[in-house]
C-alpha positions in Angstrom: 0.0 0.0 0.0 1.4 3.3 -1.0 2.3 5.7 1.8 0.1 8.7 2.0 2.0 11.8 0.9 2.7 14.5 3.5 1.1 17.8 2.8 3.5 20.4 1.6 4.4 23.3 3.9 3.8 26.7 2.5 5.0 30.0 3.9 1.9 31.8 5.3 0.9 35.2 3.9 1.3 36.7 7.4 5.0 35.8 7.3 5.4 37.1 3.7 3.8 40.5 4.5 5.7 40.8 7.8 9.1 40.4 6.1 8.1 42.6 3.2 7.1 45.4 5.6 10.4 45.1 7.5 12.5 45.1 4.2 10.5 48.1 2.9 11.0 50.1 6.1 14.7 49.3 6.2 15.2 50.5 2.6 13.2 53.6 3.4 15.4 54.4 6.4 18.5 53.9 4.4 17.3 56.3 1.8 15.9 58.8 4.3 19.0 58.8 6.5 20.7 61.0 3.9 17.9 63.5 3.5 18.6 65.7 6.5 21.7 67.1 8.3 23.3 65.5 11.3 22.1 66.6 14.8 24.7 67.6 17.3 24.9 64.3 19.2 25.5 62.5 15.9 28.4 64.7 14.9 29.8 64.1 18.4 29.8 60.3 17.9 31.3 60.9 14.5 34.1 62.7 16.2 34.6 59.6 18.4 35.3 57.7 15.3 38.1 60.1 14.4 39.7 59.7 17.8 39.4 56.0 18.3 39.8 54.8 21.9 38.6 52.1 24.3 36.3 54.5 26.1 34.8 58.1 26.1 33.6 60.4 28.7 29.9 60.2 28.0 29.2 56.6 27.0 30.5 53.3 25.8 32.6 53.4 22.6 30.9 51.1 20.1 29.0 53.8 18.2 32.2 55.6 17.5 33.9 52.4 16.2 31.1 51.6 13.9 30.9 55.1 12.5 34.6 55.0 11.8 34.0 51.7 9.9 31.0 52.9 7.9 32.5 56.3 6.9 35.8 54.5 5.8 33.6 52.5 3.5 31.0 55.1 2.3 32.7 58.4 2.9 32.0 61.3 5.3 28.3 61.8 4.7 25.1 61.6 6.7 24.1 58.1 5.4 27.4 56.6 6.3 27.3 58.1 9.8 23.8 56.7 10.3 24.4 53.3 8.7 24.9 51.5 12.0 21.5 52.6 13.3 19.8 51.5 10.1 21.4 48.1 10.3 20.6 47.9 14.0 16.9 48.5 13.4 17.0 45.6 10.9 18.6 43.3 13.5 15.9 44.3 16.0 13.2 43.5 13.5 14.7 40.2 12.5 15.1 38.9 16.1 11.6 40.2 17.1 10.0 38.3 14.2 12.0 35.2 15.1 10.7 35.4 18.7 7.2 35.9 17.5 7.4 33.1 15.0 8.9 30.5 17.3 6.7 31.0 20.4 3.6 32.8 19.2 2.9 31.8 15.6 2.6 33.5 12.2 -0.2 35.8 13.0 1.8 37.3 15.9 4.7 37.8 13.5 2.6 40.1 11.3 1.2 41.9 14.3 4.6 42.5 15.8 6.0 43.7 12.4 3.1 46.1 11.9 3.4 47.7 15.4 7.2 47.8 15.7 7.6 49.5 12.4 5.0 52.1 13.3 6.3 53.5 16.6 8.1 56.8 16.6 10.6 55.7 19.2 11.8 52.9 16.9 11.8 55.1 13.8 14.1 57.6 15.6 16.3 54.8 16.9 16.6 53.4 13.4 17.6 56.7 11.8 19.7 58.8 14.2 23.3 57.7 14.9 23.1 57.1 18.7 24.0 54.2 21.0 20.3 53.5 21.6 19.8 51.8 18.2 22.9 49.5 18.7 21.8 48.6 22.2 18.3 47.8 20.9 19.8 45.4 18.4 21.9 43.7 21.1 18.8 43.6 23.5 16.6 41.9 20.9 19.3 39.4 20.0 20.2 38.6 23.6 16.4 38.3 24.3 16.0 35.6 21.6 19.1 33.6 22.5 18.4 33.9 26.2 15.0 32.4 25.8 16.4 29.6 23.7 19.1 29.0 26.3 16.5 28.7 29.1 14.5 26.5 26.8 17.2 24.0 25.8 20.2 24.8 28.0 22.7 24.5 25.2 26.2 26.0 25.2 25.7 27.8 21.9 22.7 29.7 23.1 24.2 30.8 26.3 27.4 31.9 24.5 25.3 33.9 21.9 23.4 35.5 24.8 26.7 36.5 26.4 28.1 37.8 23.1 25.1 40.0 22.5 25.2 41.2 26.1 28.8 42.2 25.5 27.8 44.1 22.3 25.1 45.9 24.3 27.5 46.9 27.0 29.9 48.2 24.5 27.0 50.3 23.1 25.4 51.6 26.3 26.0 50.9 30.0 22.3 50.4 30.7 22.5 47.0 29.0 23.4 45.7 32.4 19.7 45.9 33.3 19.0 43.1 30.7 21.3 40.7 32.5 19.8 41.5 35.8 16.3 41.1 34.5 16.7 37.7 32.9 18.7 36.4 35.8 15.8 37.4 38.2 13.5 35.6 35.7 15.6 32.4 36.1 15.7 32.7 39.9 11.9 33.0 40.1 11.0 30.3 37.5 10.3 26.8 38.8 10.6 25.6 35.2 14.0 27.1 34.4 15.7 27.7 37.8 17.8 24.6 37.3 19.5 26.3 34.4 21.2 28.7 36.8 22.7 25.7 38.7 24.8 25.0 35.6 28.1 26.8 34.6 26.9 27.7 31.1 25.0 30.9 31.8 27.9 32.2 33.9 30.4 31.4 31.1 28.2 33.4 28.7 28.0 36.3 31.1 31.8 36.1 31.5 32.2 36.3 27.7 30.2 39.6 27.8 32.4 41.0 30.6 35.5 40.0 28.7 34.2 41.9 25.7 33.5 44.9 27.9 36.8 44.7 29.8 38.7 47.3 27.6 36.1 49.9 28.7 36.7 49.0 32.3 40.4 49.3 31.8 40.0 52.7 30.1 37.9 54.0 32.9 40.4 52.8 35.5 43.1 54.8 33.7 41.0 57.9 33.5 39.7 58.2 37.0 36.4 56.4 36.3 35.2 59.5 34.5 32.4 57.6 32.6 31.1 56.3 35.9 31.2 59.8 37.4 29.3 61.1 34.4 26.6 58.4 34.6 26.3 59.0 38.3 25.9 62.7 37.7 23.2 62.4 35.1 21.6 59.8 37.3 21.1 62.4 40.0 24.1 61.8 42.3 24.5 65.5 42.8 20.9 66.2 43.5 20.4 67.5 47.1 16.7 66.7 47.2 16.1 63.0 47.0 12.3 63.0 46.3 11.3 65.1 43.4 8.0 63.5 42.1 7.4 66.1 39.4 10.0 64.3 37.3 7.8 61.2 37.2 5.1 63.0 35.3 7.7 64.2 32.8 8.9 60.7 32.4 5.5 59.2 31.8 4.7 62.0 29.3 7.9 61.3 27.4 7.2 57.6 27.2 3.7 58.2 26.0 4.9 60.7 23.4 7.6 58.4 22.0 5.3 55.4 21.8 2.1 57.4 21.2 -0.4 57.4 24.1 -2.5 54.4 22.8 0.5 52.1 22.4 1.7 53.1 25.8 -1.7 52.2 27.3 -1.5 48.8 25.5 2.0 48.2 26.8 0.9 48.8 30.4 -2.2 46.8 29.8 -0.2 43.9 28.5 2.1 43.9 31.5 -0.8 43.9 33.9 -2.5 41.1 31.9 0.6 38.9 32.1 1.0 39.4 35.8 -2.6 38.6 36.5 -3.2 35.7 34.1 0.1 34.4 32.6 2.8 34.7 35.2 3.0 30.9 35.7 5.4 28.5 34.1 2.8 27.3 31.6 3.1 30.7 29.9 6.8 31.0 30.5 7.6 32.9 27.3 5.2 35.8 28.2 6.7 35.8 31.7 10.2 35.9 30.3 9.4 38.8 28.0 7.8 40.6 30.9 11.0 40.4 32.8 12.9 41.5 29.7 10.8 44.7 29.5 8.8 45.8 32.6 11.7 45.9 35.2 13.8 48.2 32.9 11.0 50.8 32.5 10.0 50.5 36.2 13.6 51.1 37.2 13.7 54.4 35.3 10.2 55.3 36.5 11.4 54.9 40.1 14.6 56.9 39.3 12.5 59.7 37.9 11.2 60.3 41.4 14.7 61.6 42.1 16.0 63.1 38.9 15.1 63.9 35.3 15.1 60.9 33.0 15.5 61.3 29.2 12.8 59.6 27.2 15.2 57.4 25.2 17.0 55.8 28.2 14.6 52.9 28.7 13.9 52.5 25.0 15.4 49.0 24.6 12.9 47.6 27.2 10.0 48.2 24.9 11.2 45.6 22.4 10.0 42.7 24.5 6.9 44.7 25.5 5.8 45.1 21.8 6.1 41.4 21.4 3.7 40.8 24.2 1.3 43.5 22.9 1.3 42.0 19.4 0.8 38.5 20.8 -2.1 39.5 23.1 -3.9 42.2 21.1 -3.0 41.9 17.5 -5.3 40.3 14.9 -5.5 36.6 15.4 -3.5 36.7 18.6 -3.5 33.7 20.9 -5.6 35.2 23.7 -8.9 33.6 24.7 -12.2 34.4 23.0 -13.2 36.6 25.8 -10.0 38.6 25.6 -10.7 39.2 21.9 -13.5 41.5 23.0 -11.2 43.3 25.5 -10.4 47.0 25.3 -6.9 46.0 24.2 -8.3 44.4 21.0 -10.5 47.4 20.4 -7.6 49.8 20.8 -5.3 47.9 18.5 -6.4 49.5 15.1 -6.4 53.0 16.7 -3.0 52.4 18.1 -1.6 51.3 14.8 -3.3 54.2 12.9 -2.1 56.8 15.3 1.5 55.5 15.4 1.9 55.5 11.7 0.3 58.9 11.4 2.6 60.4 14.1 5.7 58.8 12.6 4.8 60.0 9.1 4.1 63.5 10.4 7.4 63.8 12.2 9.4 62.4 9.3 7.8 64.8 6.9 8.3 67.6 9.3 12.1 66.9 9.2 12.4 67.7 5.5 9.4 70.0 5.0 7.5 71.7 7.9 3.8 70.9 7.9 2.6 72.3 11.2 3.5 75.8 12.4 5.2 74.8 15.6 6.5 77.5 17.9 10.2 77.8 17.7 10.6 76.8 21.3 8.9 73.5 20.6 10.4 72.9 17.1 13.4 70.8 18.2 13.7 69.3 14.7 14.5 72.6 13.0 16.6 73.7 15.9 18.9 70.7 15.7 19.1 70.1 12.0 19.0 73.4 10.1 21.8 75.7 9.2 24.9 73.6 10.0 26.0 73.2 6.4 25.7 76.9 5.7 27.4 77.8 9.0 30.3 75.5 8.1 30.8 77.4 4.8 30.8 80.8 6.6 33.3 79.6 9.2 35.6 78.1 6.5 35.6 81.5 4.7 36.3 83.3 7.9 39.3 81.2 8.8 40.8 82.0 5.4 40.6 85.8 6.3 42.6 85.3 9.5 46.3 86.6 9.6 47.6 83.0 9.9 45.0 80.5 8.8 47.5 77.6 9.4 47.7 78.7 13.0 43.9 79.2 13.5 41.7 76.7 15.2 37.9 76.4 14.9 36.0 76.2 18.2 32.6 76.2 20.0 31.7 76.7 23.6 30.0 73.3 23.7 30.8 69.9 22.3 27.6 70.1 20.2 28.7 73.2 18.3 32.3 72.1 18.0 31.3 68.7 16.6 28.9 70.2 14.0 31.7 72.5 12.9 34.1 69.6 12.6 31.7 67.8 10.2 30.4 70.8 8.1 33.4 73.1 7.8 35.1 72.4 4.5 38.0 69.9 4.8 36.5 68.8 8.2 39.2 70.2 10.4 40.0 69.2 14.0 37.9 71.5 16.2 38.0 72.5 19.8 35.4 72.7 22.6 36.2 75.4 25.2 34.6 73.8 28.2 35.7 76.3 30.9 32.2 77.5 31.7 29.9 74.6 30.8 30.8 71.0 31.8 33.5 68.4 31.2 33.2 66.4 28.0 35.2 64.2 25.6 37.2 67.1 24.1 39.1 67.3 27.4 40.9 64.1 26.3 41.9 65.4 23.0 43.3 68.9 23.7 45.5 70.6 26.2 46.1 74.4 26.5 49.7 73.9 25.5 48.6 72.6 22.1 47.0 76.0 21.2 48.8 78.6 23.2 49.2 81.8 21.0 47.0 80.5 18.2 44.1 82.5 16.8 40.6 81.0 16.7 37.3 81.3 14.8 34.4 80.3 17.0 30.6 80.1 17.1 28.3 80.9 19.9 24.5 81.4 20.4 24.9 84.4 22.7 26.5 87.7 21.6 26.8 89.2 25.1 27.9 86.8 27.9 29.9 84.6 25.5 31.9 87.6 24.2 32.8 88.4 27.8 33.9 84.8 28.4 36.0 84.8 25.2 37.9 87.8 26.5 39.0 85.6 29.4 40.8 83.1 27.2 41.9 85.3 24.2 44.0 88.4 24.1 41.6 90.1 21.7 38.1 89.3 20.3 36.5 91.1 17.3 32.8 91.9 17.3 30.9 88.9 16.0 29.3 88.3 12.6 25.7 87.3 12.9 24.1 84.5 10.9 20.3 83.9 11.1 18.9 80.5 10.3 15.3 80.2 9.0 13.0 77.3 8.4 10.6 77.1 5.4 7.1 78.2 6.1 4.8 75.4 7.3 2.3 74.2 4.8 -0.4 75.1 7.4 -0.7 78.6 8.8 2.5 80.2 7.7 3.4 82.3 4.6 7.0 83.4 5.3 10.2 81.8 6.5 10.5 81.6 10.3 13.6 82.5 12.2 14.8 79.4 14.1 18.1 80.5 15.7 21.1 82.9 15.4 24.7 82.1 15.3 27.5 84.5 16.3 30.8 84.0 14.6 33.9 85.4 16.4 37.4 86.1 15.3 39.6 85.7 18.3 43.4 86.3 18.6 46.1 85.0 20.9 44.8 82.1 22.9 45.9 82.4 26.5 44.6 79.0 27.8 41.5 77.9 29.6 40.0 74.9 27.7 39.2 72.8 30.7 36.0 73.0 32.8 36.3 74.9 36.1 33.7 73.6 38.6 31.7 76.2 40.5 31.0 73.8 43.3 33.9 71.6 44.6 31.3 69.1 45.8 30.3 68.3 42.2 30.9 64.6 41.6 32.7 65.5 38.3 35.1 68.0 39.9 37.6 65.4 41.0 37.9 63.8 37.5 41.6 63.9 36.6 41.3 65.0 33.0 45.0 65.9 33.0 45.8 62.1 33.2 44.1 61.5 29.9 47.5 61.9 28.1 49.9 61.8 31.1 53.0 61.1 29.0 52.5 63.1 25.8 54.1 66.4 24.8 52.0 69.0 23.1 52.3 68.6 19.4 50.3 68.4 16.2 51.0 64.7 15.9 49.6 64.0 19.4 46.0 64.7 18.2 45.8 61.2 16.7 43.6 62.5 13.9 43.9 61.8 10.2 44.0 65.4 8.8 45.7 66.3 5.5 49.0 68.2 5.8 48.6 71.9 6.4 45.3 71.5 8.2 46.4 70.4 11.6 43.8 72.5 13.3 42.6 75.3 11.0 41.3 75.2 7.5 43.8 74.9 4.7 44.2 78.2 2.8 42.8 78.3 -0.6 
């Protein structure tokens, strides 16, 4: 008797449409990444790529390494700088879909794809060159391999988990919250607690620490300055411990970045898992809860003490969106009663609003639609005018008495970094930090490198900054003013709108004073030994460790 033929397996339409959506969004991000100028933080990370090191003052170093790699391949342009974030968003999508496919089914794959590609937070993380996008990729990958490791206990899965944990730590220090969260999951899981009795998870964790060890070594050599910086922005210098008004700001920022309806669905999904699926039968939902909720709750509690920026807990929402898509998306695996829940009814509204908000913001980047007040128009404030400013500064340097002994400067790392990217020939630039705060430029420059040089600098303030410049230069000319406008919004505006003003100074005879001078000796940053950054080097052009064409050591080459 002839054996009955097995039915052929076909790829479901849900899978096809999910992958097509991810591919289409990735191609769009790659194209769109070159359509607007770099924002200040992006040019700062691009500068890291020019001064390669094992660590930096503000954050872990991986973003700088990757930008150096991509710009060496594609050239010094906006798309190359942002390539790591575009690729990272693709990695997040791939691993999210793999998780949904393996544990929740094809319909959940489509739901997760539709929601994840809609959210403004993920759109921004997939475009701007920041550590957040790279950390998100590591978080999603470690989340997948960690679940597999708890499921089958194999060496390979634990090692992959440790590897991606190491990548995340090299991207952003808050990746440590992932390791803590899934460890607590294992401790509290009757189904998987025995996995923590084996050596494999700890070897994987050790692999991640070994990958991160150069950053630890760098910090040990530099007075633990990154640790001090993280402690400062985490509120270590705050005299008042309980400041509940920051909690409202935090919740508002999360609702804004996710859109309010998606934020409601996330909270609803967490509550639903705790109430109905926190047992070992539904271990995947429980695992994803631990990979998401504790991170956001940690920052919510911290916001009772200090201001929390909206992007800090971003990676935690990756696992949360998986739960939301699984529970509330079309064809999800919830019970029939849950299908009529408020979460199911909110789903189409959440998707529609998310895509509408994301589209509106992305269009606003290249062509204003809404007549936002300048004080609220952060997009225009951070993206417009830098290319034109660079051209003006370049021409100004060439008018100086000795252009080859003229450096370009800002009074903040943001302005200095934008000038470094957009001034022709992309010269080395200087941030004079004396009155602001310590930053990464303190590792690259000493006063002795520039004593007696002239400078061309840019500020936002023509009064107090001019007074300050006279403290560090022998003479300063009155500034040249440059006004930056945005195009009129399509709705409600007929003329260009002034966004900001730059003041361009010619300064002569640098007298020293680059380094930050703390106003309060109790400031946790005040004991940071920046002078130890280059303890053995002599002041010289070669010590800058920056690939600049001959004749352009700090200024712009005369033309």
